[in-house]
PDB file of N, CA, C and O in Angstrom:
ATOM      1  N   MET A   1    -137.418 -81.680-191.981  1.00  0.00           N
ATOM      2  CA  MET A   1    -137.364 -81.406-193.425  1.00  0.00           C
ATOM      3  C   MET A   1    -136.360 -82.318-194.117  1.00  0.00           C
ATOM      4  O   MET A   1    -135.292 -82.639-193.596  1.00  0.00           O
ATOM      5  N   ARG A   2    -136.725 -82.678-195.204  1.00  0.00           N
ATOM      6  CA  ARG A   2    -135.988 -83.619-195.984  1.00  0.00           C
ATOM      7  C   ARG A   2    -134.706 -83.084-196.654  1.00  0.00           C
ATOM      8  O   ARG A   2    -134.831 -82.247-197.548  1.00  0.00           O
ATOM      9  N   THR A   3    -133.511 -83.499-196.293  1.00  0.00           N
ATOM     10  CA  THR A   3    -132.453 -82.992-196.807  1.00  0.00           C
ATOM     11  C   THR A   3    -131.656 -83.721-197.894  1.00  0.00           C
ATOM     12  O   THR A   3    -130.898 -83.122-198.657  1.00  0.00           O
ATOM     13  N   SER A   4    -131.860 -85.000-197.925  1.00  0.00           N
ATOM     14  CA  SER A   4    -131.335 -85.850-198.925  1.00  0.00           C
ATOM     15  C   SER A   4    -132.434 -86.907-199.474  1.00  0.00           C
ATOM     16  O   SER A   4    -133.562 -86.999-198.990  1.00  0.00           O
ATOM     17  N   CYS A   5    -131.984 -87.642-200.483  1.00  0.00           N
ATOM     18  CA  CYS A   5    -133.086 -88.422-201.090  1.00  0.00           C
ATOM     19  C   CYS A   5    -132.788 -89.942-200.557  1.00  0.00           C
ATOM     20  O   CYS A   5    -133.329 -90.872-201.154  1.00  0.00           O
ATOM     21  N   THR A   6    -132.017 -90.178-199.549  1.00  0.00           N
ATOM     22  CA  THR A   6    -131.906 -91.459-199.035  1.00  0.00           C
ATOM     23  C   THR A   6    -132.866 -91.684-197.996  1.00  0.00           C
ATOM     24  O   THR A   6    -133.107 -90.833-197.140  1.00  0.00           O
ATOM     25  N   VAL A   7    -133.488 -92.941-198.051  1.00  0.00           N
ATOM     26  CA  VAL A   7    -134.271 -93.473-196.916  1.00  0.00           C
ATOM     27  C   VAL A   7    -133.755 -94.732-196.296  1.00  0.00           C
ATOM     28  O   VAL A   7    -133.301 -95.638-196.996  1.00  0.00           O
ATOM     29  N   ASN A   8    -133.817 -94.798-195.041  1.00  0.00           N
ATOM     30  CA  ASN A   8    -133.497 -96.112-194.445  1.00  0.00           C
ATOM     31  C   ASN A   8    -134.192 -97.258-194.930  1.00  0.00           C
ATOM     32  O   ASN A   8    -135.423 -97.262-194.931  1.00  0.00           O
ATOM     33  N   ALA A   9    -133.554 -98.196-195.329  1.00  0.00           N
ATOM     34  CA  ALA A   9    -133.959 -99.459-195.944  1.00  0.00           C
ATOM     35  C   ALA A   9    -134.757-100.240-194.876  1.00  0.00           C
ATOM     36  O   ALA A   9    -135.683-100.967-195.237  1.00  0.00           O
ATOM     37  N   ASN A  10    -134.435-100.116-193.599  1.00  0.00           N
ATOM     38  CA  ASN A  10    -135.017-100.808-192.622  1.00  0.00           C
ATOM     39  C   ASN A  10    -136.257-100.152-191.956  1.00  0.00           C
ATOM     40  O   ASN A  10    -136.861-100.687-191.026  1.00  0.00           O
ATOM     41  N   ALA A  11    -136.569 -99.040-192.461  1.00  0.00           N
ATOM     42  CA  ALA A  11    -137.768 -98.281-191.990  1.00  0.00           C
ATOM     43  C   ALA A  11    -139.084 -98.867-192.407  1.00  0.00           C
ATOM     44  O   ALA A  11    -139.200 -99.240-193.575  1.00  0.00           O
ATOM     45  N   PRO A  12    -140.025 -98.979-191.625  1.00  0.00           N
ATOM     46  CA  PRO A  12    -141.388 -99.518-192.000  1.00  0.00           C
ATOM     47  C   PRO A  12    -141.842 -98.779-193.203  1.00  0.00           C
ATOM     48  O   PRO A  12    -141.424 -97.646-193.442  1.00  0.00           O
ATOM     49  N   THR A  13    -142.778 -99.462-194.045  1.00  0.00           N
ATOM     50  CA  THR A  13    -143.222 -98.816-195.296  1.00  0.00           C
ATOM     51  C   THR A  13    -143.997 -97.571-195.082  1.00  0.00           C
ATOM     52  O   THR A  13    -143.872 -96.652-195.890  1.00  0.00           O
ATOM     53  N   HIS A  14    -144.884 -97.450-193.936  1.00  0.00           N
ATOM     54  CA  HIS A  14    -145.622 -96.303-193.757  1.00  0.00           C
ATOM     55  C   HIS A  14    -144.779 -95.071-193.548  1.00  0.00           C
ATOM     56  O   HIS A  14    -145.114 -93.968-193.982  1.00  0.00           O
ATOM     57  N   ILE A  15    -143.599 -95.311-192.822  1.00  0.00           N
ATOM     58  CA  ILE A  15    -142.777 -94.074-192.529  1.00  0.00           C
ATOM     59  C   ILE A  15    -141.934 -93.636-193.872  1.00  0.00           C
ATOM     60  O   ILE A  15    -141.506 -92.489-193.996  1.00  0.00           O
ATOM     61  N   ILE A  16    -141.747 -94.603-194.814  1.00  0.00           N
ATOM     62  CA  ILE A  16    -141.123 -94.303-196.103  1.00  0.00           C
ATOM     63  C   ILE A  16    -142.197 -93.475-196.858  1.00  0.00           C
ATOM     64  O   ILE A  16    -141.857 -92.513-197.546  1.00  0.00           O
ATOM     65  N   TYR A  17    -143.563 -93.869-196.724  1.00  0.00           N
ATOM     66  CA  TYR A  17    -144.552 -93.153-197.546  1.00  0.00           C
ATOM     67  C   TYR A  17    -144.734 -91.754-196.848  1.00  0.00           C
ATOM     68  O   TYR A  17    -144.955 -90.781-197.569  1.00  0.00           O
ATOM     69  N   LEU A  18    -144.662 -91.616-195.633  1.00  0.00           N
ATOM     70  CA  LEU A  18    -144.814 -90.199-195.037  1.00  0.00           C
ATOM     71  C   LEU A  18    -143.539 -89.381-195.317  1.00  0.00           C
ATOM     72  O   LEU A  18    -143.626 -88.157-195.404  1.00  0.00           O
ATOM     73  N   PHE A  19    -142.506 -89.934-195.443  1.00  0.00           N
ATOM     74  CA  PHE A  19    -141.293 -89.209-195.835  1.00  0.00           C
ATOM     75  C   PHE A  19    -141.392 -88.554-197.193  1.00  0.00           C
ATOM     76  O   PHE A  19    -140.857 -87.474-197.442  1.00  0.00           O
ATOM     77  N   TRP A  20    -142.117 -89.270-198.080  1.00  0.00           N
ATOM     78  CA  TRP A  20    -142.290 -88.658-199.444  1.00  0.00           C
ATOM     79  C   TRP A  20    -143.618 -87.987-199.610  1.00  0.00           C
ATOM     80  O   TRP A  20    -143.820 -87.355-200.646  1.00  0.00           O
ATOM     81  N   ALA A  21    -144.604 -88.069-198.627  1.00  0.00           N
ATOM     82  CA  ALA A  21    -145.847 -87.545-198.868  1.00  0.00           C
ATOM     83  C   ALA A  21    -145.995 -86.074-199.164  1.00  0.00           C
ATOM     84  O   ALA A  21    -146.725 -85.655-200.062  1.00  0.00           O
ATOM     85  N   LEU A  22    -145.243 -85.277-198.342  1.00  0.00           N
ATOM     86  CA  LEU A  22    -145.215 -83.843-198.532  1.00  0.00           C
ATOM     87  C   LEU A  22    -144.193 -83.324-199.502  1.00  0.00           C
ATOM     88  O   LEU A  22    -143.013 -83.593-199.278  1.00  0.00           O
ATOM     89  N   PRO A  23    -144.508 -82.625-200.535  1.00  0.00           N
ATOM     90  CA  PRO A  23    -143.459 -82.200-201.366  1.00  0.00           C
ATOM     91  C   PRO A  23    -142.616 -81.055-200.622  1.00  0.00           C
ATOM     92  O   PRO A  23    -143.106 -80.413-199.694  1.00  0.00           O
ATOM     93  N   PRO A  24    -141.403 -80.861-201.064  1.00  0.00           N
ATOM     94  CA  PRO A  24    -140.675 -79.829-200.254  1.00  0.00           C
ATOM     95  C   PRO A  24    -141.335 -78.429-200.278  1.00  0.00           C
ATOM     96  O   PRO A  24    -141.131 -77.685-199.319  1.00  0.00           O
ATOM     97  N   SER A  25    -142.043 -78.056-201.215  1.00  0.00           N
ATOM     98  CA  SER A  25    -142.788 -76.730-201.193  1.00  0.00           C
ATOM     99  C   SER A  25    -143.764 -76.672-199.971  1.00  0.00           C
ATOM    100  O   SER A  25    -143.832 -75.683-199.241  1.00  0.00           O
ATOM    101  N   GLN A  26    -144.503 -77.784-199.804  1.00  0.00           N
ATOM    102  CA  GLN A  26    -145.475 -77.976-198.554  1.00  0.00           C
ATOM    103  C   GLN A  26    -144.738 -77.868-197.348  1.00  0.00           C
ATOM    104  O   GLN A  26    -145.202 -77.242-196.395  1.00  0.00           O
ATOM    105  N   GLU A  27    -143.432 -78.524-197.297  1.00  0.00           N
ATOM    106  CA  GLU A  27    -142.670 -78.526-196.038  1.00  0.00           C
ATOM    107  C   GLU A  27    -142.358 -77.051-195.730  1.00  0.00           C
ATOM    108  O   GLU A  27    -142.484 -76.612-194.587  1.00  0.00           O
ATOM    109  N   ALA A  28    -141.946 -76.288-196.766  1.00  0.00           N
ATOM    110  CA  ALA A  28    -141.513 -74.878-196.556  1.00  0.00           C
ATOM    111  C   ALA A  28    -142.695 -73.980-196.078  1.00  0.00           C
ATOM    112  O   ALA A  28    -142.550 -73.054-195.280  1.00  0.00           O
ATOM    113  N   LYS A  29    -143.954 -74.367-196.679  1.00  0.00           N
ATOM    114  CA  LYS A  29    -145.152 -73.597-196.376  1.00  0.00           C
ATOM    115  C   LYS A  29    -145.408 -73.845-194.866  1.00  0.00           C
ATOM    116  O   LYS A  29    -145.595 -72.896-194.104  1.00  0.00           O
ATOM    117  N   SER A  30    -145.413 -75.146-194.442  1.00  0.00           N
ATOM    118  CA  SER A  30    -145.590 -75.502-193.208  1.00  0.00           C
ATOM    119  C   SER A  30    -144.781 -74.826-192.034  1.00  0.00           C
ATOM    120  O   SER A  30    -145.273 -74.380-190.998  1.00  0.00           O
ATOM    121  N   LYS A  31    -143.571 -74.833-192.356  1.00  0.00           N
ATOM    122  CA  LYS A  31    -142.388 -74.138-191.616  1.00  0.00           C
ATOM    123  C   LYS A  31    -142.728 -72.553-191.491  1.00  0.00           C
ATOM    124  O   LYS A  31    -142.681 -71.952-190.418  1.00  0.00           O
ATOM    125  N   ALA A  32    -143.041 -72.018-192.604  1.00  0.00           N
ATOM    126  CA  ALA A  32    -143.466 -70.526-192.609  1.00  0.00           C
ATOM    127  C   ALA A  32    -144.564 -70.250-191.802  1.00  0.00           C
ATOM    128  O   ALA A  32    -144.566 -69.255-191.076  1.00  0.00           O
ATOM    129  N   GLU A  33    -145.667 -71.168-191.862  1.00  0.00           N
ATOM    130  CA  GLU A  33    -146.925 -71.043-191.089  1.00  0.00           C
ATOM    131  C   GLU A  33    -146.553 -71.025-189.533  1.00  0.00           C
ATOM    132  O   GLU A  33    -146.979 -70.170-188.756  1.00  0.00           O
ATOM    133  N   ARG A  34    -145.781 -71.981-189.210  1.00  0.00           N
ATOM    134  CA  ARG A  34    -145.409 -72.227-187.706  1.00  0.00           C
ATOM    135  C   ARG A  34    -144.505 -71.004-187.336  1.00  0.00           C
ATOM    136  O   ARG A  34    -144.588 -70.569-186.188  1.00  0.00           O
ATOM    137  N   GLN A  35    -143.759 -70.496-188.111  1.00  0.00           N
ATOM    138  CA  GLN A  35    -142.906 -69.416-187.730  1.00  0.00           C
ATOM    139  C   GLN A  35    -143.722 -68.010-187.672  1.00  0.00           C
ATOM    140  O   GLN A  35    -143.315 -67.061-187.001  1.00  0.00           O
ATOM    141  N   ALA A  36    -144.883 -67.973-188.422  1.00  0.00           N
ATOM    142  CA  ALA A  36    -145.767 -66.808-188.428  1.00  0.00           C
ATOM    143  C   ALA A  36    -146.559 -66.820-186.980  1.00  0.00           C
ATOM    144  O   ALA A  36    -146.762 -65.824-186.286  1.00  0.00           O
ATOM    145  N   LYS A  37    -146.928 -68.065-186.705  1.00  0.00           N
ATOM    146  CA  LYS A  37    -147.725 -68.289-185.465  1.00  0.00           C
ATOM    147  C   LYS A  37    -146.749 -67.904-184.214  1.00  0.00           C
ATOM    148  O   LYS A  37    -147.150 -67.201-183.287  1.00  0.00           O
ATOM    149  N   PHE A  38    -145.614 -68.360-184.271  1.00  0.00           N
ATOM    150  CA  PHE A  38    -144.610 -67.941-183.170  1.00  0.00           C
ATOM    151  C   PHE A  38    -144.458 -66.418-183.175  1.00  0.00           C
ATOM    152  O   PHE A  38    -144.429 -65.814-182.103  1.00  0.00           O
ATOM    153  N   GLU A  39    -144.368 -65.829-184.251  1.00  0.00           N
ATOM    154  CA  GLU A  39    -144.062 -64.327-184.217  1.00  0.00           C
ATOM    155  C   GLU A  39    -145.317 -63.601-183.779  1.00  0.00           C
ATOM    156  O   GLU A  39    -145.242 -62.571-183.109  1.00  0.00           O
ATOM    157  N   GLU A  40    -146.475 -64.133-184.153  1.00  0.00           N
ATOM    158  CA  GLU A  40    -147.824 -63.534-183.711  1.00  0.00           C
ATOM    159  C   GLU A  40    -147.958 -63.578-182.181  1.00  0.00           C
ATOM    160  O   GLU A  40    -148.398 -62.609-181.563  1.00  0.00           O
ATOM    161  N   GLY A  41    -147.542 -64.808-181.531  1.00  0.00           N
ATOM    162  CA  GLY A  41    -147.681 -64.957-180.208  1.00  0.00           C
ATOM    163  C   GLY A  41    -146.747 -63.914-179.407  1.00  0.00           C
ATOM    164  O   GLY A  41    -147.148 -63.285-178.428  1.00  0.00           O
ATOM    165  N   ASN A  42    -145.516 -63.817-179.920  1.00  0.00           N
ATOM    166  CA  ASN A  42    -144.506 -62.821-179.432  1.00  0.00           C
ATOM    167  C   ASN A  42    -144.976 -61.303-179.481  1.00  0.00           C
ATOM    168  O   ASN A  42    -144.735 -60.447-178.630  1.00  0.00           O
ATOM    169  N   ARG A  43    -145.671 -61.157-180.613  1.00  0.00           N
ATOM    170  CA  ARG A  43    -146.282 -59.811-180.745  1.00  0.00           C
ATOM    171  C   ARG A  43    -147.353 -59.523-179.735  1.00  0.00           C
ATOM    172  O   ARG A  43    -147.357 -58.473-179.093  1.00  0.00           O
ATOM    173  N   LEU A  44    -148.268 -60.466-179.594  1.00  0.00           N
ATOM    174  CA  LEU A  44    -149.386 -60.371-178.757  1.00  0.00           C
ATOM    175  C   LEU A  44    -148.858 -60.330-177.246  1.00  0.00           C
ATOM    176  O   LEU A  44    -149.506 -59.731-176.388  1.00  0.00           O
ATOM    177  N   SER A  45    -147.768 -60.930-176.976  1.00  0.00           N
ATOM    178  CA  SER A  45    -147.217 -60.931-175.584  1.00  0.00           C
ATOM    179  C   SER A  45    -146.708 -59.550-175.365  1.00  0.00           C
ATOM    180  O   SER A  45    -147.009 -58.941-174.339  1.00  0.00           O
ATOM    181  N   ARG A  46    -145.948 -59.031-176.284  1.00  0.00           N
ATOM    182  CA  ARG A  46    -145.555 -57.547-176.156  1.00  0.00           C
ATOM    183  C   ARG A  46    -146.602 -56.580-175.992  1.00  0.00           C
ATOM    184  O   ARG A  46    -146.530 -55.653-175.185  1.00  0.00           O
ATOM    185  N   ASP A  47    -147.698 -56.820-176.849  1.00  0.00           N
ATOM    186  CA  ASP A  47    -148.828 -55.835-176.761  1.00  0.00           C
ATOM    187  C   ASP A  47    -149.391 -55.870-175.468  1.00  0.00           C
ATOM    188  O   ASP A  47    -149.653 -54.807-174.905  1.00  0.00           O
ATOM    189  N   PHE A  48    -149.627 -57.033-174.884  1.00  0.00           N
ATOM    190  CA  PHE A  48    -150.161 -57.109-173.530  1.00  0.00           C
ATOM    191  C   PHE A  48    -149.349 -56.447-172.469  1.00  0.00           C
ATOM    192  O   PHE A  48    -149.845 -55.752-171.582  1.00  0.00           O
ATOM    193  N   SER A  49    -148.032 -56.705-172.608  1.00  0.00           N
ATOM    194  CA  SER A  49    -147.176 -56.118-171.639  1.00  0.00           C
ATOM    195  C   SER A  49    -147.226 -54.579-171.653  1.00  0.00           C
ATOM    196  O   SER A  49    -147.240 -53.924-170.611  1.00  0.00           O
ATOM    197  N   ARG A  50    -147.253 -54.036-172.881  1.00  0.00           N
ATOM    198  CA  ARG A  50    -147.346 -52.563-172.979  1.00  0.00           C
ATOM    199  C   ARG A  50    -148.667 -51.983-172.405  1.00  0.00           C
ATOM    200  O   ARG A  50    -148.701 -50.935-171.759  1.00  0.00           O
ATOM    201  N   GLU A  51    -149.722 -52.727-172.685  1.00  0.00           N
ATOM    202  CA  GLU A  51    -151.015 -52.307-172.243  1.00  0.00           C
ATOM    203  C   GLU A  51    -151.054 -52.360-170.664  1.00  0.00           C
ATOM    204  O   GLU A  51    -151.519 -51.447-169.982  1.00  0.00           O
ATOM    205  N   LYS A  52    -150.531 -53.490-170.173  1.00  0.00           N
ATOM    206  CA  LYS A  52    -150.429 -53.556-168.547  1.00  0.00           C
ATOM    207  C   LYS A  52    -149.653 -52.382-168.134  1.00  0.00           C
ATOM    208  O   LYS A  52    -150.149 -51.659-167.269  1.00  0.00           O
ATOM    209  N   ILE A  53    -148.561 -52.103-168.604  1.00  0.00           N
ATOM    210  CA  ILE A  53    -147.678 -50.905-168.220  1.00  0.00           C
ATOM    211  C   ILE A  53    -148.498 -49.619-168.186  1.00  0.00           C
ATOM    212  O   ILE A  53    -148.477 -48.810-167.259  1.00  0.00           O
ATOM    213  N   LYS A  54    -149.196 -49.525-169.262  1.00  0.00           N
ATOM    214  CA  LYS A  54    -150.009 -48.238-169.560  1.00  0.00           C
ATOM    215  C   LYS A  54    -150.992 -48.027-168.378  1.00  0.00           C
ATOM    216  O   LYS A  54    -151.034 -47.033-167.652  1.00  0.00           O
ATOM    217  N   LEU A  55    -151.863 -49.253-168.303  1.00  0.00           N
ATOM    218  CA  LEU A  55    -152.849 -49.288-167.300  1.00  0.00           C
ATOM    219  C   LEU A  55    -152.348 -48.989-165.792  1.00  0.00           C
ATOM    220  O   LEU A  55    -153.000 -48.323-164.988  1.00  0.00           O
ATOM    221  N   GLU A  56    -151.117 -49.569-165.533  1.00  0.00           N
ATOM    222  CA  GLU A  56    -150.617 -49.393-164.174  1.00  0.00           C
ATOM    223  C   GLU A  56    -150.138 -47.950-164.024  1.00  0.00           C
ATOM    224  O   GLU A  56    -150.149 -47.430-162.908  1.00  0.00           O
ATOM    225  N   CYS A  57    -149.749 -47.330-165.021  1.00  0.00           N
ATOM    226  CA  CYS A  57    -149.296 -45.856-164.976  1.00  0.00           C
ATOM    227  C   CYS A  57    -150.609 -45.123-164.780  1.00  0.00           C
ATOM    228  O   CYS A  57    -150.636 -44.197-163.969  1.00  0.00           O
ATOM    229  N   SER A  58    -151.676 -45.451-165.441  1.00  0.00           N
ATOM    230  CA  SER A  58    -152.828 -44.680-165.264  1.00  0.00           C
ATOM    231  C   SER A  58    -153.310 -44.812-163.873  1.00  0.00           C
ATOM    232  O   SER A  58    -153.663 -43.806-163.259  1.00  0.00           O
ATOM    233  N   ARG A  59    -153.345 -45.916-163.367  1.00  0.00           N
ATOM    234  CA  ARG A  59    -153.690 -46.253-162.009  1.00  0.00           C
ATOM    235  C   ARG A  59    -152.940 -45.393-161.029  1.00  0.00           C
ATOM    236  O   ARG A  59    -153.538 -44.759-160.159  1.00  0.00           O
ATOM    237  N   ASP A  60    -151.766 -45.370-161.152  1.00  0.00           N
ATOM    238  CA  ASP A  60    -150.789 -44.710-160.266  1.00  0.00           C
ATOM    239  C   ASP A  60    -151.088 -43.152-160.379  1.00  0.00           C
ATOM    240  O   ASP A  60    -151.122 -42.445-159.371  1.00  0.00           O
ATOM    241  N   LYS A  61    -151.273 -42.723-161.482  1.00  0.00           N
ATOM    242  CA  LYS A  61    -151.505 -41.236-161.706  1.00  0.00           C
ATOM    243  C   LYS A  61    -153.026 -40.911-160.995  1.00  0.00           C
ATOM    244  O   LYS A  61    -153.159 -39.848-160.389  1.00  0.00           O
ATOM    245  N   ILE A  62    -154.005 -41.735-161.080  1.00  0.00           N
ATOM    246  CA  ILE A  62    -155.207 -41.497-160.571  1.00  0.00           C
ATOM    247  C   ILE A  62    -155.023 -41.611-159.018  1.00  0.00           C
ATOM    248  O   ILE A  62    -155.622 -40.824-158.285  1.00  0.00           O
ATOM    249  N   MET A  63    -154.302 -42.461-158.572  1.00  0.00           N
ATOM    250  CA  MET A  63    -154.120 -42.630-157.178  1.00  0.00           C
ATOM    251  C   MET A  63    -153.387 -41.354-156.455  1.00  0.00           C
ATOM    252  O   MET A  63    -153.674 -40.947-155.330  1.00  0.00           O
ATOM    253  N   ASP A  64    -152.481 -40.854-157.233  1.00  0.00           N
ATOM    254  CA  ASP A  64    -151.719 -39.753-156.826  1.00  0.00           C
ATOM    255  C   ASP A  64    -152.699 -38.475-156.783  1.00  0.00           C
ATOM    256  O   ASP A  64    -152.617 -37.696-155.834  1.00  0.00           O
ATOM    257  N   GLU A  65    -153.579 -38.280-157.765  1.00  0.00           N
ATOM    258  CA  GLU A  65    -154.595 -37.285-157.878  1.00  0.00           C
ATOM    259  C   GLU A  65    -155.595 -37.257-156.669  1.00  0.00           C
ATOM    260  O   GLU A  65    -155.991 -36.242-156.095  1.00  0.00           O
ATOM    261  N   LEU A  66    -155.900 -38.443-156.412  1.00  0.00           N
ATOM    262  CA  LEU A  66    -156.826 -38.663-155.271  1.00  0.00           C
ATOM    263  C   LEU A  66    -156.279 -38.405-153.869  1.00  0.00           C
ATOM    264  O   LEU A  66    -156.943 -37.857-152.990  1.00  0.00           O
ATOM    265  N   ARG A  67    -154.999 -38.845-153.713  1.00  0.00           N
ATOM    266  CA  ARG A  67    -154.279 -38.493-152.442  1.00  0.00           C
ATOM    267  C   ARG A  67    -154.069 -36.943-152.334  1.00  0.00           C
ATOM    268  O   ARG A  67    -154.178 -36.368-151.251  1.00  0.00           O
ATOM    269  N   GLN A  68    -153.770 -36.303-153.480  1.00  0.00           N
ATOM    270  CA  GLN A  68    -153.703 -34.784-153.405  1.00  0.00           C
ATOM    271  C   GLN A  68    -154.898 -34.118-153.027  1.00  0.00           C
ATOM    272  O   GLN A  68    -154.868 -33.059-152.399  1.00  0.00           O
ATOM    273  N   LYS A  69    -155.975 -34.692-153.383  1.00  0.00           N
ATOM    274  CA  LYS A  69    -157.427 -34.127-153.045  1.00  0.00           C
ATOM    275  C   LYS A  69    -157.802 -34.457-151.643  1.00  0.00           C
ATOM    276  O   LYS A  69    -158.769 -33.938-151.086  1.00  0.00           O
ATOM    277  N   GLY A  70    -157.020 -35.330-151.085  1.00  0.00           N
ATOM    278  CA  GLY A  70    -157.202 -35.533-149.634  1.00  0.00           C
ATOM    279  C   GLY A  70    -158.157 -36.749-149.402  1.00  0.00           C
ATOM    280  O   GLY A  70    -158.738 -36.800-148.318  1.00  0.00           O
ATOM    281  N   VAL A  71    -158.382 -37.789-150.378  1.00  0.00           N
ATOM    282  CA  VAL A  71    -159.186 -38.784-150.197  1.00  0.00           C
ATOM    283  C   VAL A  71    -158.432 -39.813-149.082  1.00  0.00           C
ATOM    284  O   VAL A  71    -157.227 -40.056-149.149  1.00  0.00           O
ATOM    285  N   ASN A  72    -159.241 -40.324-148.146  1.00  0.00           N
ATOM    286  CA  ASN A  72    -158.750 -41.126-147.078  1.00  0.00           C
ATOM    287  C   ASN A  72    -157.929 -42.347-147.813  1.00  0.00           C
ATOM    288  O   ASN A  72    -158.491 -42.932-148.739  1.00  0.00           O
ATOM    289  N   PRO A  73    -156.879 -42.657-147.494  1.00  0.00           N
ATOM    290  CA  PRO A  73    -156.066 -43.776-148.096  1.00  0.00           C
ATOM    291  C   PRO A  73    -156.845 -45.203-147.866  1.00  0.00           C
ATOM    292  O   PRO A  73    -156.682 -46.101-148.692  1.00  0.00           O
ATOM    293  N   LYS A  74    -157.616 -45.374-146.835  1.00  0.00           N
ATOM    294  CA  LYS A  74    -158.327 -46.520-146.647  1.00  0.00           C
ATOM    295  C   LYS A  74    -159.287 -46.798-147.830  1.00  0.00           C
ATOM    296  O   LYS A  74    -159.590 -47.955-148.122  1.00  0.00           O
ATOM    297  N   TYR A  75    -159.757 -45.740-148.499  1.00  0.00           N
ATOM    298  CA  TYR A  75    -160.618 -45.959-149.659  1.00  0.00           C
ATOM    299  C   TYR A  75    -159.859 -46.285-150.877  1.00  0.00           C
ATOM    300  O   TYR A  75    -160.373 -46.903-151.809  1.00  0.00           O
ATOM    301  N   LEU A  76    -158.648 -45.876-150.877  1.00  0.00           N
ATOM    302  CA  LEU A  76    -157.696 -46.242-151.948  1.00  0.00           C
ATOM    303  C   LEU A  76    -157.160 -47.572-152.130  1.00  0.00           C
ATOM    304  O   LEU A  76    -156.769 -48.021-153.207  1.00  0.00           O
ATOM    305  N   ALA A  77    -157.163 -48.223-150.939  1.00  0.00           N
ATOM    306  CA  ALA A  77    -156.377 -49.611-150.872  1.00  0.00           C
ATOM    307  C   ALA A  77    -156.984 -50.510-151.817  1.00  0.00           C
ATOM    308  O   ALA A  77    -156.215 -51.288-152.381  1.00  0.00           O
ATOM    309  N   GLU A  78    -158.282 -50.566-152.122  1.00  0.00           N
ATOM    310  CA  GLU A  78    -158.821 -51.521-153.089  1.00  0.00           C
ATOM    311  C   GLU A  78    -158.344 -51.277-154.477  1.00  0.00           C
ATOM    312  O   GLU A  78    -158.043 -52.202-155.233  1.00  0.00           O
ATOM    313  N   ILE A  79    -158.276 -49.969-154.816  1.00  0.00           N
ATOM    314  CA  ILE A  79    -157.755 -49.632-156.140  1.00  0.00           C
ATOM    315  C   ILE A  79    -156.297 -49.976-156.344  1.00  0.00           C
ATOM    316  O   ILE A  79    -155.847 -50.338-157.431  1.00  0.00           O
ATOM    317  N   ASN A  80    -155.598 -49.846-155.267  1.00  0.00           N
ATOM    318  CA  ASN A  80    -154.125 -50.193-155.273  1.00  0.00           C
ATOM    319  C   ASN A  80    -153.878 -51.676-155.394  1.00  0.00           C
ATOM    320  O   ASN A  80    -152.884 -52.091-155.989  1.00  0.00           O
ATOM    321  N   THR A  81    -154.724 -52.447-154.866  1.00  0.00           N
ATOM    322  CA  THR A  81    -154.472 -53.841-154.843  1.00  0.00           C
ATOM    323  C   THR A  81    -155.106 -54.702-155.944  1.00  0.00           C
ATOM    324  O   THR A  81    -155.026 -55.930-155.982  1.00  0.00           O
ATOM    325  N   VAL A  82    -155.816 -53.841-156.934  1.00  0.00           N
ATOM    326  CA  VAL A  82    -156.411 -54.571-158.061  1.00  0.00           C
ATOM    327  C   VAL A  82    -155.223 -55.203-158.950  1.00  0.00           C
ATOM    328  O   VAL A  82    -154.193 -54.604-159.257  1.00  0.00           O
ATOM    329  N   ASP A  83    -155.542 -56.466-159.289  1.00  0.00           N
ATOM    330  CA  ASP A  83    -154.645 -57.132-160.333  1.00  0.00           C
ATOM    331  C   ASP A  83    -155.023 -56.762-161.661  1.00  0.00           C
ATOM    332  O   ASP A  83    -156.039 -57.272-162.133  1.00  0.00           O
ATOM    333  N   ILE A  84    -154.346 -55.939-162.339  1.00  0.00           N
ATOM    334  CA  ILE A  84    -154.649 -55.530-163.605  1.00  0.00           C
ATOM    335  C   ILE A  84    -154.574 -56.572-164.787  1.00  0.00           C
ATOM    336  O   ILE A  84    -155.222 -56.498-165.831  1.00  0.00           O
ATOM    337  N   THR A  85    -153.728 -57.492-164.464  1.00  0.00           N
ATOM    338  CA  THR A  85    -153.755 -58.646-165.422  1.00  0.00           C
ATOM    339  C   THR A  85    -155.090 -59.503-165.485  1.00  0.00           C
ATOM    340  O   THR A  85    -155.493 -60.056-166.508  1.00  0.00           O
ATOM    341  N   LYS A  86    -155.717 -59.535-164.253  1.00  0.00           N
ATOM    342  CA  LYS A  86    -156.966 -60.337-164.294  1.00  0.00           C
ATOM    343  C   LYS A  86    -157.998 -59.447-165.017  1.00  0.00           C
ATOM    344  O   LYS A  86    -158.849 -60.050-165.671  1.00  0.00           O
ATOM    345  N   LEU A  87    -158.047 -58.073-164.994  1.00  0.00           N
ATOM    346  CA  LEU A  87    -158.919 -57.292-165.537  1.00  0.00           C
ATOM    347  C   LEU A  87    -158.687 -57.241-167.089  1.00  0.00           C
ATOM    348  O   LEU A  87    -159.627 -56.952-167.829  1.00  0.00           O
ATOM    349  N   MET A  88    -157.501 -57.505-167.560  1.00  0.00           N
ATOM    350  CA  MET A  88    -157.198 -57.592-168.931  1.00  0.00           C
ATOM    351  C   MET A  88    -157.739 -58.909-169.586  1.00  0.00           C
ATOM    352  O   MET A  88    -157.875 -59.051-170.801  1.00  0.00           O
ATOM    353  N   GLY A  89    -158.024 -59.832-168.664  1.00  0.00           N
ATOM    354  CA  GLY A  89    -158.508 -61.173-169.175  1.00  0.00           C
ATOM    355  C   GLY A  89    -157.477 -62.104-169.599  1.00  0.00           C
ATOM    356  O   GLY A  89    -157.786 -63.026-170.355  1.00  0.00           O
ATOM    357  N   VAL A  90    -156.189 -61.949-169.159  1.00  0.00           N
ATOM    358  CA  VAL A  90    -155.210 -62.724-169.581  1.00  0.00           C
ATOM    359  C   VAL A  90    -154.974 -63.933-168.642  1.00  0.00           C
ATOM    360  O   VAL A  90    -154.092 -64.752-168.900  1.00  0.00           O
TER     361      VAL A  90
END
């Protein structure tokens, strides 16, 4: 972001042009868009984490119910080893 109006006199012409190409309002807009993308990524990451925890709790609840009903633990092994992250498509 441009903080002063001084430009290095030894800089190549194309760099000087690029320095002045974007008006300050455009720079602020670009910075805001980058920040919005960063925040959206964090939000999505938190949402996936919450969803994963919720699915793991549901799996544990189902496993407990099946054990209480007397289902053979050998049949429950596959359910217990399923990687929920793969099922979520992450």
